[in-house]
mmCIF file of the N, C-alpha and C atoms, coordinates in Angstrom:
data_MODEL
# 
_entry.id   MODEL 
# 
loop_
_atom_site.group_PDB 
_atom_site.id 
_atom_site.type_symbol 
_atom_site.label_atom_id 
_atom_site.label_alt_id 
_atom_site.label_comp_id 
_atom_site.label_asym_id 
_atom_site.label_entity_id 
_atom_site.label_seq_id 
_atom_site.pdbx_PDB_ins_code 
_atom_site.Cartn_x 
_atom_site.Cartn_y 
_atom_site.Cartn_z 
_atom_site.occupancy 
_atom_site.B_iso_or_equiv 
_atom_site.pdbx_formal_charge 
_atom_site.auth_seq_id 
_atom_site.auth_comp_id 
_atom_site.auth_asym_id 
_atom_site.auth_atom_id 
_atom_site.pdbx_PDB_model_num 
ATOM 1   N N  . MET A 1 1  ? 28.685 -123.041 -68.350 1.00 0.00 ? 1  MET A N  1 
ATOM 2   C CA . MET A 1 1  ? 29.379 -121.957 -67.740 1.00 0.00 ? 1  MET A CA 1 
ATOM 3   C C  . MET A 1 1  ? 30.355 -122.433 -66.815 1.00 0.00 ? 1  MET A C  1 
ATOM 4   N N  . TYR A 1 2  ? 30.349 -123.576 -66.143 1.00 0.00 ? 2  TYR A N  1 
ATOM 5   C CA . TYR A 1 2  ? 31.251 -123.967 -65.205 1.00 0.00 ? 2  TYR A CA 1 
ATOM 6   C C  . TYR A 1 2  ? 32.499 -124.049 -66.177 1.00 0.00 ? 2  TYR A C  1 
ATOM 7   N N  . VAL A 1 3  ? 32.702 -124.914 -67.231 1.00 0.00 ? 3  VAL A N  1 
ATOM 8   C CA . VAL A 1 3  ? 33.542 -125.388 -67.961 1.00 0.00 ? 3  VAL A CA 1 
ATOM 9   C C  . VAL A 1 3  ? 34.285 -123.897 -68.514 1.00 0.00 ? 3  VAL A C  1 
ATOM 10  N N  . ALA A 1 4  ? 33.676 -122.988 -68.809 1.00 0.00 ? 4  ALA A N  1 
ATOM 11  C CA . ALA A 1 4  ? 34.161 -121.779 -69.474 1.00 0.00 ? 4  ALA A CA 1 
ATOM 12  C C  . ALA A 1 4  ? 34.794 -121.079 -68.500 1.00 0.00 ? 4  ALA A C  1 
ATOM 13  N N  . THR A 1 5  ? 34.400 -120.906 -67.108 1.00 0.00 ? 5  THR A N  1 
ATOM 14  C CA . THR A 1 5  ? 34.955 -120.456 -66.141 1.00 0.00 ? 5  THR A CA 1 
ATOM 15  C C  . THR A 1 5  ? 35.854 -120.843 -65.544 1.00 0.00 ? 5  THR A C  1 
ATOM 16  N N  . VAL A 1 6  ? 35.901 -122.300 -65.480 1.00 0.00 ? 6  VAL A N  1 
ATOM 17  C CA . VAL A 1 6  ? 37.289 -123.081 -65.171 1.00 0.00 ? 6  VAL A CA 1 
ATOM 18  C C  . VAL A 1 6  ? 38.503 -122.740 -66.110 1.00 0.00 ? 6  VAL A C  1 
ATOM 19  N N  . ARG A 1 7  ? 38.244 -122.817 -67.553 1.00 0.00 ? 7  ARG A N  1 
ATOM 20  C CA . ARG A 1 7  ? 39.149 -122.601 -68.747 1.00 0.00 ? 7  ARG A CA 1 
ATOM 21  C C  . ARG A 1 7  ? 39.787 -121.384 -68.298 1.00 0.00 ? 7  ARG A C  1 
ATOM 22  N N  . SER A 1 8  ? 39.041 -120.306 -68.119 1.00 0.00 ? 8  SER A N  1 
ATOM 23  C CA . SER A 1 8  ? 39.478 -119.058 -68.080 1.00 0.00 ? 8  SER A CA 1 
ATOM 24  C C  . SER A 1 8  ? 40.378 -118.893 -66.810 1.00 0.00 ? 8  SER A C  1 
ATOM 25  N N  . THR A 1 9  ? 40.166 -119.281 -65.658 1.00 0.00 ? 9  THR A N  1 
ATOM 26  C CA . THR A 1 9  ? 40.739 -119.427 -64.694 1.00 0.00 ? 9  THR A CA 1 
ATOM 27  C C  . THR A 1 9  ? 41.896 -120.177 -64.627 1.00 0.00 ? 9  THR A C  1 
ATOM 28  N N  . GLN A 1 10 ? 41.741 -121.300 -65.433 1.00 0.00 ? 10 GLN A N  1 
ATOM 29  C CA . GLN A 1 10 ? 43.049 -121.931 -65.761 1.00 0.00 ? 10 GLN A CA 1 
ATOM 30  C C  . GLN A 1 10 ? 44.115 -121.381 -66.312 1.00 0.00 ? 10 GLN A C  1 
ATOM 31  N N  . HIS A 1 11 ? 43.488 -120.781 -67.548 1.00 0.00 ? 11 HIS A N  1 
ATOM 32  C CA . HIS A 1 11 ? 44.477 -119.704 -68.168 1.00 0.00 ? 11 HIS A CA 1 
ATOM 33  C C  . HIS A 1 11 ? 45.356 -118.807 -67.381 1.00 0.00 ? 11 HIS A C  1 
ATOM 34  N N  . ILE A 1 12 ? 44.510 -118.308 -66.819 1.00 0.00 ? 12 ILE A N  1 
ATOM 35  C CA . ILE A 1 12 ? 45.055 -116.960 -65.642 1.00 0.00 ? 12 ILE A CA 1 
ATOM 36  C C  . ILE A 1 12 ? 45.883 -117.490 -64.728 1.00 0.00 ? 12 ILE A C  1 
ATOM 37  N N  . LEU A 1 13 ? 45.630 -118.684 -64.078 1.00 0.00 ? 13 LEU A N  1 
ATOM 38  C CA . LEU A 1 13 ? 46.552 -119.150 -62.950 1.00 0.00 ? 13 LEU A CA 1 
ATOM 39  C C  . LEU A 1 13 ? 47.641 -119.900 -63.698 1.00 0.00 ? 13 LEU A C  1 
ATOM 40  N N  . ASN A 1 14 ? 47.611 -120.344 -64.744 1.00 0.00 ? 14 ASN A N  1 
ATOM 41  C CA . ASN A 1 14 ? 48.845 -120.853 -65.641 1.00 0.00 ? 14 ASN A CA 1 
ATOM 42  C C  . ASN A 1 14 ? 49.812 -119.763 -65.930 1.00 0.00 ? 14 ASN A C  1 
ATOM 43  N N  . ASN A 1 15 ? 49.387 -118.795 -66.279 1.00 0.00 ? 15 ASN A N  1 
ATOM 44  C CA . ASN A 1 15 ? 50.335 -117.541 -66.733 1.00 0.00 ? 15 ASN A CA 1 
ATOM 45  C C  . ASN A 1 15 ? 51.098 -116.870 -65.235 1.00 0.00 ? 15 ASN A C  1 
ATOM 46  N N  . LEU A 1 16 ? 49.975 -116.783 -64.233 1.00 0.00 ? 16 LEU A N  1 
ATOM 47  C CA . LEU A 1 16 ? 50.617 -116.615 -62.961 1.00 0.00 ? 16 LEU A CA 1 
ATOM 48  C C  . LEU A 1 16 ? 51.629 -117.660 -62.663 1.00 0.00 ? 16 LEU A C  1 
ATOM 49  N N  . LEU A 1 17 ? 51.352 -118.783 -62.614 1.00 0.00 ? 17 LEU A N  1 
ATOM 50  C CA . LEU A 1 17 ? 52.274 -119.643 -62.009 1.00 0.00 ? 17 LEU A CA 1 
ATOM 51  C C  . LEU A 1 17 ? 53.584 -119.637 -62.987 1.00 0.00 ? 17 LEU A C  1 
ATOM 52  N N  . ASN A 1 18 ? 53.364 -119.476 -64.360 1.00 0.00 ? 18 ASN A N  1 
ATOM 53  C CA . ASN A 1 18 ? 54.630 -119.567 -65.203 1.00 0.00 ? 18 ASN A CA 1 
ATOM 54  C C  . ASN A 1 18 ? 55.507 -118.213 -64.913 1.00 0.00 ? 18 ASN A C  1 
ATOM 55  N N  . GLN A 1 19 ? 54.856 -117.174 -64.936 1.00 0.00 ? 19 GLN A N  1 
ATOM 56  C CA . GLN A 1 19 ? 55.621 -115.910 -64.080 1.00 0.00 ? 19 GLN A CA 1 
ATOM 57  C C  . GLN A 1 19 ? 56.281 -115.909 -62.634 1.00 0.00 ? 19 GLN A C  1 
ATOM 58  N N  . LEU A 1 20 ? 55.729 -116.608 -62.079 1.00 0.00 ? 20 LEU A N  1 
ATOM 59  C CA . LEU A 1 20 ? 56.569 -117.078 -60.798 1.00 0.00 ? 20 LEU A CA 1 
ATOM 60  C C  . LEU A 1 20 ? 57.435 -117.980 -60.765 1.00 0.00 ? 20 LEU A C  1 
ATOM 61  N N  . GLN A 1 21 ? 57.676 -119.063 -61.607 1.00 0.00 ? 21 GLN A N  1 
ATOM 62  C CA . GLN A 1 21 ? 58.751 -120.009 -62.043 1.00 0.00 ? 21 GLN A CA 1 
ATOM 63  C C  . GLN A 1 21 ? 59.907 -119.273 -62.765 1.00 0.00 ? 21 GLN A C  1 
ATOM 64  N N  . LEU A 1 22 ? 59.612 -118.346 -63.263 1.00 0.00 ? 22 LEU A N  1 
ATOM 65  C CA . LEU A 1 22 ? 60.564 -117.432 -64.247 1.00 0.00 ? 22 LEU A CA 1 
ATOM 66  C C  . LEU A 1 22 ? 61.003 -116.520 -63.140 1.00 0.00 ? 22 LEU A C  1 
ATOM 67  N N  . ALA A 1 23 ? 60.318 -115.539 -62.410 1.00 0.00 ? 23 ALA A N  1 
ATOM 68  C CA . ALA A 1 23 ? 60.973 -115.182 -61.395 1.00 0.00 ? 23 ALA A CA 1 
ATOM 69  C C  . ALA A 1 23 ? 61.767 -115.918 -60.246 1.00 0.00 ? 23 ALA A C  1 
ATOM 70  N N  . PHE A 1 24 ? 61.466 -117.062 -60.129 1.00 0.00 ? 24 PHE A N  1 
ATOM 71  C CA . PHE A 1 24 ? 62.140 -118.037 -59.296 1.00 0.00 ? 24 PHE A CA 1 
ATOM 72  C C  . PHE A 1 24 ? 63.496 -118.333 -59.825 1.00 0.00 ? 24 PHE A C  1 
ATOM 73  N N  . LEU A 1 25 ? 63.565 -118.835 -61.252 1.00 0.00 ? 25 LEU A N  1 
ATOM 74  C CA . LEU A 1 25 ? 64.809 -119.116 -61.778 1.00 0.00 ? 25 LEU A CA 1 
ATOM 75  C C  . LEU A 1 25 ? 65.792 -118.201 -62.064 1.00 0.00 ? 25 LEU A C  1 
ATOM 76  N N  . ASP A 1 26 ? 65.023 -116.526 -62.157 1.00 0.00 ? 26 ASP A N  1 
ATOM 77  C CA . ASP A 1 26 ? 66.120 -115.569 -62.083 1.00 0.00 ? 26 ASP A CA 1 
ATOM 78  C C  . ASP A 1 26 ? 66.879 -115.523 -60.588 1.00 0.00 ? 26 ASP A C  1 
ATOM 79  N N  . LEU A 1 27 ? 65.823 -115.472 -59.322 1.00 0.00 ? 27 LEU A N  1 
ATOM 80  C CA . LEU A 1 27 ? 66.335 -115.406 -58.120 1.00 0.00 ? 27 LEU A CA 1 
ATOM 81  C C  . LEU A 1 27 ? 67.334 -116.616 -57.881 1.00 0.00 ? 27 LEU A C  1 
ATOM 82  N N  . GLU A 1 28 ? 67.103 -117.603 -58.486 1.00 0.00 ? 28 GLU A N  1 
ATOM 83  C CA . GLU A 1 28 ? 68.099 -119.001 -57.971 1.00 0.00 ? 28 GLU A CA 1 
ATOM 84  C C  . GLU A 1 28 ? 69.293 -118.490 -58.673 1.00 0.00 ? 28 GLU A C  1 
ATOM 85  N N  . LYS A 1 29 ? 69.324 -118.208 -59.758 1.00 0.00 ? 29 LYS A N  1 
ATOM 86  C CA . LYS A 1 29 ? 70.358 -117.669 -60.642 1.00 0.00 ? 29 LYS A CA 1 
ATOM 87  C C  . LYS A 1 29 ? 71.444 -117.034 -59.896 1.00 0.00 ? 29 LYS A C  1 
ATOM 88  N N  . GLU A 1 30 ? 70.888 -116.083 -59.200 1.00 0.00 ? 30 GLU A N  1 
ATOM 89  C CA . GLU A 1 30 ? 71.421 -114.699 -58.582 1.00 0.00 ? 30 GLU A CA 1 
ATOM 90  C C  . GLU A 1 30 ? 71.822 -115.551 -57.041 1.00 0.00 ? 30 GLU A C  1 
ATOM 91  N N  . HIS A 1 31 ? 71.409 -116.478 -56.658 1.00 0.00 ? 31 HIS A N  1 
ATOM 92  C CA . HIS A 1 31 ? 71.718 -117.121 -55.539 1.00 0.00 ? 31 HIS A CA 1 
ATOM 93  C C  . HIS A 1 31 ? 71.187 -116.077 -54.173 1.00 0.00 ? 31 HIS A C  1 
ATOM 94  N N  . CYS A 1 32 ? 69.775 -115.489 -54.628 1.00 0.00 ? 32 CYS A N  1 
ATOM 95  C CA . CYS A 1 32 ? 69.273 -114.398 -53.610 1.00 0.00 ? 32 CYS A CA 1 
ATOM 96  C C  . CYS A 1 32 ? 68.465 -115.023 -52.609 1.00 0.00 ? 32 CYS A C  1 
ATOM 97  N N  . MET A 1 33 ? 67.836 -116.546 -52.672 1.00 0.00 ? 33 MET A N  1 
ATOM 98  C CA . MET A 1 33 ? 67.140 -117.289 -51.755 1.00 0.00 ? 33 MET A CA 1 
ATOM 99  C C  . MET A 1 33 ? 67.840 -118.428 -51.074 1.00 0.00 ? 33 MET A C  1 
ATOM 100 N N  . GLU A 1 34 ? 67.162 -118.492 -49.991 1.00 0.00 ? 34 GLU A N  1 
ATOM 101 C CA . GLU A 1 34 ? 67.611 -119.719 -49.102 1.00 0.00 ? 34 GLU A CA 1 
ATOM 102 C C  . GLU A 1 34 ? 66.999 -120.838 -49.397 1.00 0.00 ? 34 GLU A C  1 
ATOM 103 N N  . SER A 1 35 ? 67.682 -121.662 -48.913 1.00 0.00 ? 35 SER A N  1 
ATOM 104 C CA . SER A 1 35 ? 67.357 -123.083 -49.383 1.00 0.00 ? 35 SER A CA 1 
ATOM 105 C C  . SER A 1 35 ? 66.132 -123.589 -48.998 1.00 0.00 ? 35 SER A C  1 
ATOM 106 N N  . GLU A 1 36 ? 65.397 -123.181 -47.698 1.00 0.00 ? 36 GLU A N  1 
ATOM 107 C CA . GLU A 1 36 ? 64.104 -123.310 -47.259 1.00 0.00 ? 36 GLU A CA 1 
ATOM 108 C C  . GLU A 1 36 ? 63.160 -122.486 -47.847 1.00 0.00 ? 36 GLU A C  1 
ATOM 109 N N  . THR A 1 37 ? 63.381 -121.288 -48.285 1.00 0.00 ? 37 THR A N  1 
ATOM 110 C CA . THR A 1 37 ? 62.613 -120.419 -49.138 1.00 0.00 ? 37 THR A CA 1 
ATOM 111 C C  . THR A 1 37 ? 62.307 -121.021 -50.441 1.00 0.00 ? 37 THR A C  1 
ATOM 112 N N  . ARG A 1 38 ? 63.343 -121.439 -50.955 1.00 0.00 ? 38 ARG A N  1 
ATOM 113 C CA . ARG A 1 38 ? 63.197 -122.327 -52.577 1.00 0.00 ? 38 ARG A CA 1 
ATOM 114 C C  . ARG A 1 38 ? 62.279 -123.274 -52.535 1.00 0.00 ? 38 ARG A C  1 
ATOM 115 N N  . LYS A 1 39 ? 62.603 -124.166 -51.398 1.00 0.00 ? 39 LYS A N  1 
ATOM 116 C CA . LYS A 1 39 ? 61.784 -125.486 -51.270 1.00 0.00 ? 39 LYS A CA 1 
ATOM 117 C C  . LYS A 1 39 ? 60.426 -125.016 -51.169 1.00 0.00 ? 39 LYS A C  1 
ATOM 118 N N  . LEU A 1 40 ? 60.051 -123.977 -50.311 1.00 0.00 ? 40 LEU A N  1 
ATOM 119 C CA . LEU A 1 40 ? 58.593 -123.565 -50.136 1.00 0.00 ? 40 LEU A CA 1 
ATOM 120 C C  . LEU A 1 40 ? 57.915 -123.104 -51.408 1.00 0.00 ? 40 LEU A C  1 
ATOM 121 N N  . LEU A 1 41 ? 58.904 -122.135 -52.167 1.00 0.00 ? 41 LEU A N  1 
ATOM 122 C CA . LEU A 1 41 ? 58.436 -121.653 -53.577 1.00 0.00 ? 41 LEU A CA 1 
ATOM 123 C C  . LEU A 1 41 ? 58.270 -123.021 -54.286 1.00 0.00 ? 41 LEU A C  1 
ATOM 124 N N  . GLU A 1 42 ? 58.941 -123.683 -54.678 1.00 0.00 ? 42 GLU A N  1 
ATOM 125 C CA . GLU A 1 42 ? 59.139 -124.968 -55.717 1.00 0.00 ? 42 GLU A CA 1 
ATOM 126 C C  . GLU A 1 42 ? 57.731 -125.776 -55.238 1.00 0.00 ? 42 GLU A C  1 
ATOM 127 N N  . LYS A 1 43 ? 57.618 -126.181 -53.832 1.00 0.00 ? 43 LYS A N  1 
ATOM 128 C CA . LYS A 1 43 ? 56.091 -126.676 -53.743 1.00 0.00 ? 43 LYS A CA 1 
ATOM 129 C C  . LYS A 1 43 ? 55.009 -126.040 -53.812 1.00 0.00 ? 43 LYS A C  1 
ATOM 130 N N  . SER A 1 44 ? 54.880 -124.805 -53.698 1.00 0.00 ? 44 SER A N  1 
ATOM 131 C CA . SER A 1 44 ? 53.802 -123.788 -53.975 1.00 0.00 ? 44 SER A CA 1 
ATOM 132 C C  . SER A 1 44 ? 53.531 -123.854 -55.442 1.00 0.00 ? 44 SER A C  1 
ATOM 133 N N  . ILE A 1 45 ? 54.449 -123.798 -56.087 1.00 0.00 ? 45 ILE A N  1 
ATOM 134 C CA . ILE A 1 45 ? 54.279 -123.755 -57.789 1.00 0.00 ? 45 ILE A CA 1 
ATOM 135 C C  . ILE A 1 45 ? 53.799 -125.046 -58.193 1.00 0.00 ? 45 ILE A C  1 
ATOM 136 N N  . ARG A 1 46 ? 54.202 -126.063 -57.715 1.00 0.00 ? 46 ARG A N  1 
ATOM 137 C CA . ARG A 1 46 ? 53.904 -127.456 -58.083 1.00 0.00 ? 46 ARG A CA 1 
ATOM 138 C C  . ARG A 1 46 ? 52.570 -127.796 -57.702 1.00 0.00 ? 46 ARG A C  1 
ATOM 139 N N  . GLU A 1 47 ? 52.228 -127.239 -56.225 1.00 0.00 ? 47 GLU A N  1 
ATOM 140 C CA . GLU A 1 47 ? 51.102 -127.879 -55.746 1.00 0.00 ? 47 GLU A CA 1 
ATOM 141 C C  . GLU A 1 47 ? 49.680 -126.975 -56.422 1.00 0.00 ? 47 GLU A C  1 
ATOM 142 N N  . GLY A 1 48 ? 50.067 -125.704 -56.814 1.00 0.00 ? 48 GLY A N  1 
ATOM 143 C CA . GLY A 1 48 ? 49.009 -124.757 -57.725 1.00 0.00 ? 48 GLY A CA 1 
ATOM 144 C C  . GLY A 1 48 ? 48.820 -125.531 -59.042 1.00 0.00 ? 48 GLY A C  1 
ATOM 145 N N  . LYS A 1 49 ? 49.843 -125.917 -59.796 1.00 0.00 ? 49 LYS A N  1 
ATOM 146 C CA . LYS A 1 49 ? 49.597 -126.493 -61.043 1.00 0.00 ? 49 LYS A CA 1 
ATOM 147 C C  . LYS A 1 49 ? 48.940 -127.672 -60.913 1.00 0.00 ? 49 LYS A C  1 
ATOM 148 N N  . GLU A 1 50 ? 48.932 -128.294 -59.813 1.00 0.00 ? 50 GLU A N  1 
ATOM 149 C CA . GLU A 1 50 ? 48.438 -129.728 -59.577 1.00 0.00 ? 50 GLU A CA 1 
ATOM 150 C C  . GLU A 1 50 ? 47.125 -129.480 -59.381 1.00 0.00 ? 50 GLU A C  1 
ATOM 151 N N  . GLN A 1 51 ? 46.611 -128.433 -58.708 1.00 0.00 ? 51 GLN A N  1 
ATOM 152 C CA . GLN A 1 51 ? 45.231 -128.075 -58.132 1.00 0.00 ? 51 GLN A CA 1 
ATOM 153 C C  . GLN A 1 51 ? 44.347 -127.542 -59.499 1.00 0.00 ? 51 GLN A C  1 
ATOM 154 N N  . VAL A 1 52 ? 45.168 -126.497 -60.203 1.00 0.00 ? 52 VAL A N  1 
ATOM 155 C CA . VAL A 1 52 ? 44.390 -126.157 -61.220 1.00 0.00 ? 52 VAL A CA 1 
ATOM 156 C C  . VAL A 1 52 ? 44.034 -127.445 -62.273 1.00 0.00 ? 52 VAL A C  1 
ATOM 157 N N  . GLU A 1 53 ? 45.105 -128.274 -62.418 1.00 0.00 ? 53 GLU A N  1 
ATOM 158 C CA . GLU A 1 53 ? 45.001 -129.415 -63.337 1.00 0.00 ? 53 GLU A CA 1 
ATOM 159 C C  . GLU A 1 53 ? 43.451 -130.410 -63.045 1.00 0.00 ? 53 GLU A C  1 
ATOM 160 N N  . ARG A 1 54 ? 43.460 -130.645 -61.483 1.00 0.00 ? 54 ARG A N  1 
ATOM 161 C CA . ARG A 1 54 ? 42.732 -131.145 -61.091 1.00 0.00 ? 54 ARG A CA 1 
ATOM 162 C C  . ARG A 1 54 ? 41.003 -130.669 -60.928 1.00 0.00 ? 54 ARG A C  1 
ATOM 163 N N  . LEU A 1 55 ? 41.109 -129.276 -61.035 1.00 0.00 ? 55 LEU A N  1 
ATOM 164 C CA . LEU A 1 55 ? 40.007 -128.509 -61.106 1.00 0.00 ? 55 LEU A CA 1 
ATOM 165 C C  . LEU A 1 55 ? 39.462 -128.671 -62.529 1.00 0.00 ? 55 LEU A C  1 
ATOM 166 N N  . SER A 1 56 ? 40.255 -128.277 -63.165 1.00 0.00 ? 56 SER A N  1 
ATOM 167 C CA . SER A 1 56 ? 39.768 -128.473 -64.830 1.00 0.00 ? 56 SER A CA 1 
ATOM 168 C C  . SER A 1 56 ? 39.607 -129.808 -65.383 1.00 0.00 ? 56 SER A C  1 
ATOM 169 N N  . SER A 1 57 ? 39.858 -130.742 -64.679 1.00 0.00 ? 57 SER A N  1 
ATOM 170 C CA . SER A 1 57 ? 39.492 -132.216 -65.276 1.00 0.00 ? 57 SER A CA 1 
ATOM 171 C C  . SER A 1 57 ? 38.333 -132.785 -64.279 1.00 0.00 ? 57 SER A C  1 
ATOM 172 N N  . VAL A 1 58 ? 37.440 -132.020 -63.549 1.00 0.00 ? 58 VAL A N  1 
ATOM 173 C CA . VAL A 1 58 ? 36.168 -132.391 -62.960 1.00 0.00 ? 58 VAL A CA 1 
ATOM 174 C C  . VAL A 1 58 ? 34.955 -132.342 -63.769 1.00 0.00 ? 58 VAL A C  1 
ATOM 175 N N  . SER A 1 59 ? 34.581 -133.865 -63.825 1.00 0.00 ? 59 SER A N  1 
ATOM 176 C CA . SER A 1 59 ? 33.611 -134.386 -64.609 1.00 0.00 ? 59 SER A CA 1 
ATOM 177 C C  . SER A 1 59 ? 32.070 -134.157 -64.267 1.00 0.00 ? 59 SER A C  1 
ATOM 178 N N  . GLU A 1 60 ? 31.841 -134.732 -62.537 1.00 0.00 ? 60 GLU A N  1 
ATOM 179 C CA . GLU A 1 60 ? 30.758 -134.126 -62.385 1.00 0.00 ? 60 GLU A CA 1 
ATOM 180 C C  . GLU A 1 60 ? 30.729 -133.051 -61.561 1.00 0.00 ? 60 GLU A C  1 
ATOM 181 N N  . ILE A 1 61 ? 29.929 -131.966 -62.145 1.00 0.00 ? 61 ILE A N  1 
ATOM 182 C CA . ILE A 1 61 ? 29.918 -130.751 -61.322 1.00 0.00 ? 61 ILE A CA 1 
ATOM 183 C C  . ILE A 1 61 ? 28.922 -130.679 -60.349 1.00 0.00 ? 61 ILE A C  1 
ATOM 184 N N  . SER A 1 62 ? 29.678 -130.690 -59.104 1.00 0.00 ? 62 SER A N  1 
ATOM 185 C CA . SER A 1 62 ? 28.945 -130.551 -57.771 1.00 0.00 ? 62 SER A CA 1 
ATOM 186 C C  . SER A 1 62 ? 29.841 -129.872 -56.993 1.00 0.00 ? 62 SER A C  1 
ATOM 187 N N  . GLY A 1 63 ? 29.179 -129.478 -55.771 1.00 0.00 ? 63 GLY A N  1 
ATOM 188 C CA . GLY A 1 63 ? 30.080 -128.376 -54.783 1.00 0.00 ? 63 GLY A CA 1 
ATOM 189 C C  . GLY A 1 63 ? 31.193 -129.187 -54.246 1.00 0.00 ? 63 GLY A C  1 
ATOM 190 N N  . GLU A 1 64 ? 30.526 -130.767 -54.012 1.00 0.00 ? 64 GLU A N  1 
ATOM 191 C CA . GLU A 1 64 ? 31.650 -131.590 -53.353 1.00 0.00 ? 64 GLU A CA 1 
ATOM 192 C C  . GLU A 1 64 ? 32.828 -132.020 -54.298 1.00 0.00 ? 64 GLU A C  1 
ATOM 193 N N  . SER A 1 65 ? 32.373 -132.350 -55.467 1.00 0.00 ? 65 SER A N  1 
ATOM 194 C CA . SER A 1 65 ? 33.550 -132.631 -56.266 1.00 0.00 ? 65 SER A CA 1 
ATOM 195 C C  . SER A 1 65 ? 34.707 -131.524 -56.731 1.00 0.00 ? 65 SER A C  1 
ATOM 196 N N  . ILE A 1 66 ? 33.940 -130.514 -56.876 1.00 0.00 ? 66 ILE A N  1 
ATOM 197 C CA . ILE A 1 66 ? 34.875 -129.306 -56.880 1.00 0.00 ? 66 ILE A CA 1 
ATOM 198 C C  . ILE A 1 66 ? 35.705 -128.750 -55.739 1.00 0.00 ? 66 ILE A C  1 
ATOM 199 N N  . GLU A 1 67 ? 35.233 -129.002 -54.527 1.00 0.00 ? 67 GLU A N  1 
ATOM 200 C CA . GLU A 1 67 ? 36.126 -128.823 -53.481 1.00 0.00 ? 67 GLU A CA 1 
ATOM 201 C C  . GLU A 1 67 ? 36.960 -129.897 -53.154 1.00 0.00 ? 67 GLU A C  1 
ATOM 202 N N  . GLU A 1 68 ? 36.645 -131.104 -53.572 1.00 0.00 ? 68 GLU A N  1 
ATOM 203 C CA . GLU A 1 68 ? 37.444 -132.278 -53.296 1.00 0.00 ? 68 GLU A CA 1 
ATOM 204 C C  . GLU A 1 68 ? 38.507 -132.028 -54.401 1.00 0.00 ? 68 GLU A C  1 
ATOM 205 N N  . SER A 1 69 ? 38.417 -131.278 -55.536 1.00 0.00 ? 69 SER A N  1 
ATOM 206 C CA . SER A 1 69 ? 39.512 -131.351 -56.839 1.00 0.00 ? 69 SER A CA 1 
ATOM 207 C C  . SER A 1 69 ? 40.532 -130.531 -56.149 1.00 0.00 ? 69 SER A C  1 
ATOM 208 N N  . VAL A 1 70 ? 40.261 -129.464 -55.388 1.00 0.00 ? 70 VAL A N  1 
ATOM 209 C CA . VAL A 1 70 ? 41.421 -128.411 -54.892 1.00 0.00 ? 70 VAL A CA 1 
ATOM 210 C C  . VAL A 1 70 ? 41.912 -128.524 -53.575 1.00 0.00 ? 70 VAL A C  1 
ATOM 211 N N  . ARG A 1 71 ? 41.215 -129.371 -52.813 1.00 0.00 ? 71 ARG A N  1 
ATOM 212 C CA . ARG A 1 71 ? 41.780 -129.935 -51.491 1.00 0.00 ? 71 ARG A CA 1 
ATOM 213 C C  . ARG A 1 71 ? 43.299 -130.699 -51.591 1.00 0.00 ? 71 ARG A C  1 
ATOM 214 N N  . PRO A 1 72 ? 44.105 -129.591 -50.816 1.00 0.00 ? 72 PRO A N  1 
ATOM 215 C CA . PRO A 1 72 ? 45.714 -130.131 -51.204 1.00 0.00 ? 72 PRO A CA 1 
ATOM 216 C C  . PRO A 1 72 ? 45.800 -131.644 -50.627 1.00 0.00 ? 72 PRO A C  1 
ATOM 217 N N  . ARG A 1 73 ? 46.731 -132.003 -51.197 1.00 0.00 ? 73 ARG A N  1 
ATOM 218 C CA . ARG A 1 73 ? 47.165 -133.713 -50.961 1.00 0.00 ? 73 ARG A CA 1 
ATOM 219 C C  . ARG A 1 73 ? 48.395 -134.079 -50.591 1.00 0.00 ? 73 ARG A C  1 
# 
């Protein structure tokens, strides 16, 4: 059940992060974004992808290991 839930969540989040990245590229092309905002958005996208990857690679299913996988690094 856990693996199916995580894989479904990973699919949804990856789609969302990819769409955000596309919007980011469009905004960057139009020079509509300040440098600091651009850096924050890049960081958020990167961290989101990393957290989803860590969550989907949890092998020992416990509350602690799941929480640890999504803790910011």
